[in-house]
DRENDO-1510 file (C-alpha; in Angstrom, 1 decimal, always signed):
<recs>
REC; n; res; u; v; w
REC; 1; MET; +189.5; -41.6; +140.5 .
REC; 2; LYS; +192.8; -43.6; +140.2 .
REC; 3; PRO; +194.8; -43.3; +136.9 .
REC; 4; ILE; +194.2; -47.0; +135.9 .
REC; 5; GLY; +190.5; -46.7; +136.6 .
REC; 6; ARG; +190.3; -43.5; +134.6 .
REC; 7; CYS; +192.1; -45.1; +131.6 .
REC; 8; ILE; +189.7; -48.0; +131.7 .
REC; 9; LEU; +186.7; -45.7; +131.8 .
REC; 10; ILE; +188.0; -43.6; +128.9 .
REC; 11; LEU; +188.6; -46.8; +126.9 .
REC; 12; LEU; +185.0; -48.0; +127.7 .
REC; 13; ILE; +183.6; -44.6; +126.7 .
REC; 14; LEU; +185.6; -44.4; +123.5 .
REC; 15; THR; +184.5; -47.9; +122.5 .
REC; 16; SER; +181.0; -47.1; +123.4 .
REC; 17; GLU; +181.1; -43.9; +121.3 .
REC; 18; ASN; +182.3; -45.8; +118.2 .
REC; 19; VAL; +179.4; -48.3; +118.6 .
REC; 20; PHE; +176.9; -45.7; +119.7 .
REC; 21; GLY; +177.8; -43.3; +117.0 .
REC; 22; GLN; +176.5; -45.7; +114.5 .
REC; 23; ASN; +173.3; -46.4; +116.3 .
REC; 24; SER; +172.6; -43.1; +118.2 .
REC; 25; LYS; +169.9; -41.9; +115.8 .
REC; 26; THR; +168.1; -45.3; +115.9 .
REC; 27; ILE; +168.3; -45.5; +119.7 .
REC; 28; GLU; +167.2; -41.9; +120.2 .
REC; 29; ALA; +164.3; -42.4; +117.8 .
REC; 30; ASP; +163.3; -45.6; +119.6 .
REC; 31; LEU; +163.3; -43.7; +122.9 .
REC; 32; LEU; +161.3; -40.8; +121.4 .
REC; 33; THR; +158.7; -43.2; +120.1 .
REC; 34; ALA; +158.3; -44.8; +123.5 .
REC; 35; PHE; +158.1; -41.3; +125.2 .
REC; 36; LYS; +155.4; -40.1; +122.8 .
REC; 37; LYS; +153.2; -43.0; +124.0 .
REC; 38; ILE; +152.9; -41.3; +127.3 .
REC; 39; ASN; +151.2; -38.2; +125.8 .
REC; 40; TYR; +149.2; -40.4; +123.5 .
REC; 41; TRP; +147.5; -42.4; +126.3 .
REC; 42; ASP; +147.1; -39.2; +128.4 .
REC; 43; THR; +144.9; -37.7; +125.6 .
REC; 44; ARG; +142.9; -40.9; +125.5 .
REC; 45; GLN; +141.9; -40.8; +129.2 .
REC; 46; ALA; +138.4; -39.5; +128.4 .
REC; 47; ASP; +137.8; -42.4; +126.1 .
REC; 48; THR; +135.7; -45.0; +127.9 .
REC; 49; THR; +136.3; -47.6; +125.2 .
REC; 50; VAL; +139.9; -48.2; +126.2 .
REC; 51; SER; +141.8; -48.7; +129.5 .
REC; 52; ALA; +143.8; -45.5; +129.0 .
REC; 53; LEU; +145.0; -45.2; +132.6 .
REC; 54; ASP; +146.5; -48.7; +132.6 .
REC; 55; SER; +148.0; -48.1; +129.2 .
REC; 56; LEU; +149.4; -44.7; +130.4 .
REC; 57; ASP; +151.0; -46.5; +133.4 .
REC; 58; GLU; +152.6; -49.1; +131.2 .
REC; 59; ALA; +153.8; -46.4; +128.8 .
REC; 60; ASN; +155.6; -44.7; +131.6 .
REC; 61; SER; +157.1; -47.9; +132.9 .
REC; 62; TRP; +158.1; -48.9; +129.3 .
REC; 63; PHE; +159.9; -45.6; +128.7 .
REC; 64; GLU; +161.6; -45.8; +132.1 .
REC; 65; ARG; +163.0; -49.3; +131.4 .
REC; 66; LYS; +164.2; -48.3; +127.9 .
REC; 67; LEU; +165.9; -45.2; +129.2 .
REC; 68; LEU; +167.6; -47.1; +132.0 .
REC; 69; SER; +168.8; -49.7; +129.5 .
REC; 70; ALA; +170.0; -47.3; +126.8 .
REC; 71; THR; +171.8; -45.0; +129.2 .
REC; 72; ALA; +173.5; -47.9; +131.0 .
REC; 73; LYS; +174.5; -49.8; +127.9 .
REC; 74; TYR; +175.9; -46.8; +126.0 .
REC; 75; PRO; +178.1; -44.6; +128.3 .
REC; 76; ALA; +178.4; -41.9; +125.6 .
REC; 77; THR; +174.7; -41.1; +126.2 .
REC; 78; ILE; +175.7; -39.1; +129.3 .
REC; 79; GLY; +176.9; -36.4; +126.9 .
REC; 80; LEU; +174.3; -36.8; +124.2 .
REC; 81; PRO; +172.2; -33.6; +123.7 .
REC; 82; PHE; +169.0; -35.6; +122.8 .
REC; 83; LYS; +168.1; -33.0; +120.2 .
REC; 84; SER; +165.0; -34.9; +119.0 .
REC; 85; PHE; +163.5; -34.3; +122.5 .
REC; 86; ALA; +163.9; -30.5; +122.2 .
REC; 87; ASN; +160.1; -30.0; +122.0 .
REC; 88; GLU; +159.2; -32.8; +124.4 .
REC; 89; PRO; +158.7; -32.5; +128.2 .
REC; 90; LEU; +161.7; -34.6; +129.1 .
REC; 91; GLY; +163.9; -32.7; +131.5 .
REC; 92; ILE; +167.7; -33.3; +131.3 .
REC; 93; ILE; +170.4; -31.6; +133.4 .
REC; 94; THR; +174.0; -32.5; +133.7 .
REC; 95; SER; +176.6; -31.6; +136.3 .
REC; 96; THR; +179.5; -29.3; +135.3 .
REC; 97; ASP; +182.0; -32.1; +135.5 .
REC; 98; GLY; +179.8; -34.3; +133.3 .
REC; 99; LEU; +179.7; -37.2; +135.7 .
REC; 100; LEU; +176.1; -37.0; +136.8 .
REC; 101; ARG; +173.0; -36.5; +134.6 .
REC; 102; LEU; +169.4; -36.4; +135.8 .
REC; 103; TYR; +166.4; -37.2; +133.5 .
REC; 104; TRP; +162.8; -36.6; +134.6 .
REC; 105; TRP; +159.3; -36.3; +133.2 .
REC; 106; ASP; +155.7; -35.8; +134.4 .
REC; 107; THR; +153.9; -39.2; +134.2 .
REC; 108; LEU; +150.6; -37.3; +133.6 .
REC; 109; MET; +149.0; -39.7; +136.1 .
REC; 110; GLY; +148.3; -37.1; +138.7 .
REC; 111; GLY; +145.7; -34.4; +139.1 .
REC; 112; THR; +146.5; -31.2; +140.9 .
REC; 113; GLN; +149.4; -33.1; +142.5 .
REC; 114; HIS; +152.0; -34.0; +139.8 .
REC; 115; PHE; +153.8; -37.4; +139.7 .
REC; 116; TYR; +157.3; -37.6; +138.2 .
REC; 117; THR; +159.7; -40.4; +137.3 .
REC; 118; SER; +163.4; -39.8; +137.4 .
REC; 119; VAL; +166.5; -41.6; +136.1 .
REC; 120; ALA; +170.0; -40.8; +137.3 .
REC; 121; GLN; +173.0; -41.6; +135.0 .
REC; 122; TYR; +176.4; -41.4; +136.6 .
REC; 123; THR; +180.0; -42.3; +136.0 .
REC; 124; SER; +181.7; -44.5; +138.6 .
REC; 125; ALA; +185.3; -45.7; +138.7 .
REC; 126; GLN; +185.1; -48.0; +135.7 .
REC; 127; SER; +181.6; -47.7; +134.2 .
REC; 128; VAL; +178.6; -45.6; +133.5 .
REC; 129; LYS; +175.5; -46.7; +135.4 .
REC; 130; SER; +171.8; -45.7; +135.5 .
REC; 131; VAL; +169.4; -46.0; +138.3 .
REC; 132; THR; +166.0; -44.7; +139.5 .
REC; 133; PRO; +166.9; -42.5; +142.4 .
REC; 134; PRO; +164.7; -42.4; +145.5 .
REC; 135; SER; +162.6; -39.2; +145.8 .
REC; 136; PRO; +163.7; -36.7; +148.5 .
REC; 137; ASN; +160.2; -36.9; +150.1 .
REC; 138; GLU; +157.1; -39.1; +149.8 .
REC; 139; TYR; +156.2; -37.0; +146.8 .
REC; 140; THR; +158.0; -37.3; +143.4 .
REC; 141; CYS; +159.9; -34.3; +141.9 .
REC; 142; SER; +161.4; -32.6; +139.0 .
REC; 143; TYR; +164.9; -31.1; +138.9 .
REC; 144; SER; +166.2; -27.7; +137.8 .
REC; 145; LYS; +169.9; -27.5; +138.5 .
REC; 146; ILE; +172.9; -29.4; +139.8 .
REC; 147; TYR; +175.4; -27.5; +141.9 .
REC; 148; PHE; +179.0; -28.8; +142.5 .
REC; 149; LEU; +180.9; -29.1; +145.7 .
REC; 150; LYS; +184.4; -30.4; +146.0 .
REC; 151; ASN; +185.7; -31.1; +149.5 .
REC; 152; GLY; +189.1; -32.8; +149.8 .
REC; 153; GLY; +189.0; -35.8; +147.6 .
REC; 154; LYS; +185.2; -36.1; +147.5 .
REC; 155; ILE; +182.8; -34.5; +145.1 .
REC; 156; TYR; +179.2; -33.7; +146.0 .
REC; 157; TYR; +176.3; -32.8; +143.7 .
REC; 158; LEU; +173.6; -30.5; +145.1 .
REC; 159; ALA; +170.4; -31.1; +143.0 .
REC; 160; VAL; +167.6; -28.5; +143.2 .
REC; 161; TYR; +164.2; -30.2; +143.1 .
REC; 162; ASP; +160.6; -29.0; +142.9 .
REC; 163; GLU; +157.4; -30.7; +143.8 .
REC; 164; ILE; +153.8; -29.8; +142.8 .
REC; 165; LEU; +151.7; -30.9; +145.8 .
REC; 166; ASP; +148.4; -29.5; +144.8 .
REC; 167; TYR; +146.9; -26.6; +142.8 .
REC; 168; HIS; +148.8; -23.9; +144.7 .
REC; 169; GLN; +151.1; -25.7; +147.2 .
REC; 170; ARG; +154.7; -26.2; +146.1 .
REC; 171; CYS; +157.9; -27.5; +147.6 .
REC; 172; GLN; +161.5; -26.6; +146.6 .
REC; 173; GLY; +164.6; -28.2; +148.0 .
REC; 174; ILE; +168.1; -29.4; +147.5 .
REC; 175; GLN; +169.2; -33.0; +147.6 .
REC; 176; ILE; +172.9; -33.9; +148.0 .
REC; 177; PHE; +174.3; -36.8; +146.1 .
REC; 178; SER; +177.8; -38.3; +145.9 .
REC; 179; ILE; +179.2; -41.2; +144.0 .
REC; 180; GLU; +181.0; -43.7; +146.3 .
REC; 181; ASN; +182.1; -47.3; +145.6 .
REC; 182; GLY; +180.2; -47.4; +142.4 .
REC; 183; ASN; +176.9; -46.3; +143.9 .
REC; 184; LEU; +175.0; -43.0; +143.8 .
REC; 185; ILE; +174.2; -42.2; +147.4 .
REC; 186; GLN; +172.4; -39.5; +149.3 .
REC; 187; ALA; +175.1; -37.7; +151.3 .
REC; 188; LYS; +174.1; -36.4; +154.7 .
REC; 189; LEU; +175.9; -33.1; +154.9 .
REC; 190; ILE; +173.2; -30.9; +156.3 .
REC; 191; LYS; +173.3; -30.5; +160.1 .
REC; 192; THR; +170.1; -29.4; +161.8 .
REC; 193; GLN; +168.6; -29.6; +165.3 .
REC; 194; THR; +167.1; -33.0; +164.3 .
REC; 195; GLY; +170.4; -34.5; +163.1 .
REC; 196; LEU; +172.2; -35.0; +159.8 .
REC; 197; HIS; +170.2; -34.9; +156.5 .
REC; 198; SER; +170.9; -35.3; +152.8 .
REC; 199; LYS; +168.2; -32.8; +151.8 .
REC; 200; ILE; +166.5; -29.6; +152.9 .
REC; 201; ASP; +163.4; -27.9; +151.5 .
REC; 202; PHE; +160.6; -25.5; +152.1 .
REC; 203; GLN; +156.9; -25.5; +151.2 .
REC; 204; TYR; +155.1; -22.4; +149.9 .
REC; 205; ASN; +151.9; -21.2; +148.3 .
REC; 206; GLU; +152.4; -20.3; +144.7 .
REC; 207; ASN; +149.9; -17.4; +145.1 .
REC; 208; SER; +152.3; -15.6; +147.3 .
REC; 209; MET; +154.6; -15.1; +144.3 .
REC; 210; ARG; +152.1; -13.7; +141.8 .
REC; 211; ASP; +152.3; -10.1; +142.7 .
REC; 212; GLN; +156.0; -9.8; +143.2 .
REC; 213; ASP; +159.2; -10.1; +141.2 .
REC; 214; TRP; +160.2; -13.2; +143.2 .
REC; 215; SER; +163.9; -14.1; +143.0 .
REC; 216; ASN; +164.2; -15.3; +146.6 .
REC; 217; ASP; +164.3; -19.0; +145.7 .
REC; 218; LEU; +166.7; -21.6; +146.9 .
REC; 219; LYS; +170.3; -21.0; +145.8 .
REC; 220; TYR; +173.8; -22.3; +146.4 .
REC; 221; ASP; +176.9; -20.1; +146.0 .
REC; 222; GLU; +179.6; -22.4; +144.8 .
REC; 223; LYS; +182.4; -19.9; +145.6 .
REC; 224; VAL; +181.6; -19.3; +149.3 .
REC; 225; HIS; +179.8; -22.7; +149.8 .
REC; 226; THR; +176.6; -21.1; +151.2 .
REC; 227; LEU; +173.1; -22.4; +150.7 .
REC; 228; THR; +170.3; -19.8; +150.9 .
REC; 229; MET; +166.6; -20.4; +151.2 .
REC; 230; PRO; +163.7; -18.0; +151.8 .
REC; 231; VAL; +161.7; -17.8; +155.1 .
REC; 232; VAL; +158.1; -18.8; +154.6 .
REC; 233; THR; +155.2; -17.8; +156.9 .
REC; 234; GLU; +152.8; -20.4; +158.4 .
REC; 235; SER; +150.3; -19.5; +155.7 .
REC; 236; GLY; +152.8; -20.4; +153.0 .
REC; 237; SER; +153.8; -16.9; +151.9 .
REC; 238; VAL; +157.3; -16.3; +150.8 .
REC; 239; THR; +159.1; -13.4; +152.5 .
REC; 240; ASN; +162.1; -11.4; +151.6 .
REC; 241; ASN; +164.0; -12.8; +154.5 .
REC; 242; CYS; +166.3; -15.9; +154.1 .
REC; 243; ILE; +168.1; -18.6; +156.0 .
REC; 244; THR; +171.6; -19.6; +155.2 .
REC; 245; TYR; +173.6; -22.8; +155.6 .
REC; 246; LYS; +177.3; -22.5; +155.4 .
REC; 247; PHE; +179.6; -25.4; +154.6 .
REC; 248; ASN; +182.3; -25.6; +157.3 .
REC; 249; GLY; +184.4; -28.3; +155.6 .
REC; 250; GLN; +182.3; -31.1; +157.1 .
REC; 251; TYR; +178.7; -30.1; +157.3 .
REC; 252; PHE; +176.3; -27.3; +156.2 .
REC; 253; ILE; +175.6; -25.4; +159.4 .
REC; 254; LYS; +172.6; -23.0; +159.8 .
REC; 255; GLY; +173.6; -19.3; +160.1 .
REC; 256; LYS; +171.6; -16.3; +161.3 .
REC; 257; ARG; +168.4; -15.3; +159.6 .
REC; 258; LYS; +168.8; -12.4; +157.3 .
</recs>
């Protein structure tokens, strides 16, 4: 980020903090009220006297719109702890440099397959923006961690995501983001036999984890720039073997199976 752009951004954030500091409790309370409507209409789904499913859908859309609006209007929210949501099922993770934050929640509109909605808040050259990011796959996901990769003058964010596909079937992967020209994009840094990709994942059966102390999940070592994921059998069982992808300065390249 250029010095002038950084100064403008700092000024915008400071101005926002002065305004937002006076209204943060009101805005957060408003968001919390909207969020609680999701659970309220979920508990009414067995009630045949109301259109609970339609109301649940609208409650999710309403909270998404309000979150997108608040996080875009007030840049200081990118560092807000949202303490009033401590006991609510709203997931929030922030990158170590504080420039990217992901919010997500279960819409409660699925069955054995879970449907999520996500909002990405990020800092561009002169502003803080919020968008609904595309899902890595056809299924929606939650997020658990954001890793950090700096290569030359570019910064990449490796977000670990999880999908609940049915009662036992799960998917875990990593999606690479970058902020370029004011936009949050999916960066194609993973090189495989089928070409360049911005994400990689694996599907597994949750039952394969029940009788073991499973720590062989997807990981990224920020010091040696190595991505590690477990080998899964055709039946969906997670093994103790793993596949590595090493960043060579341009792409993540697959290494030998361990």
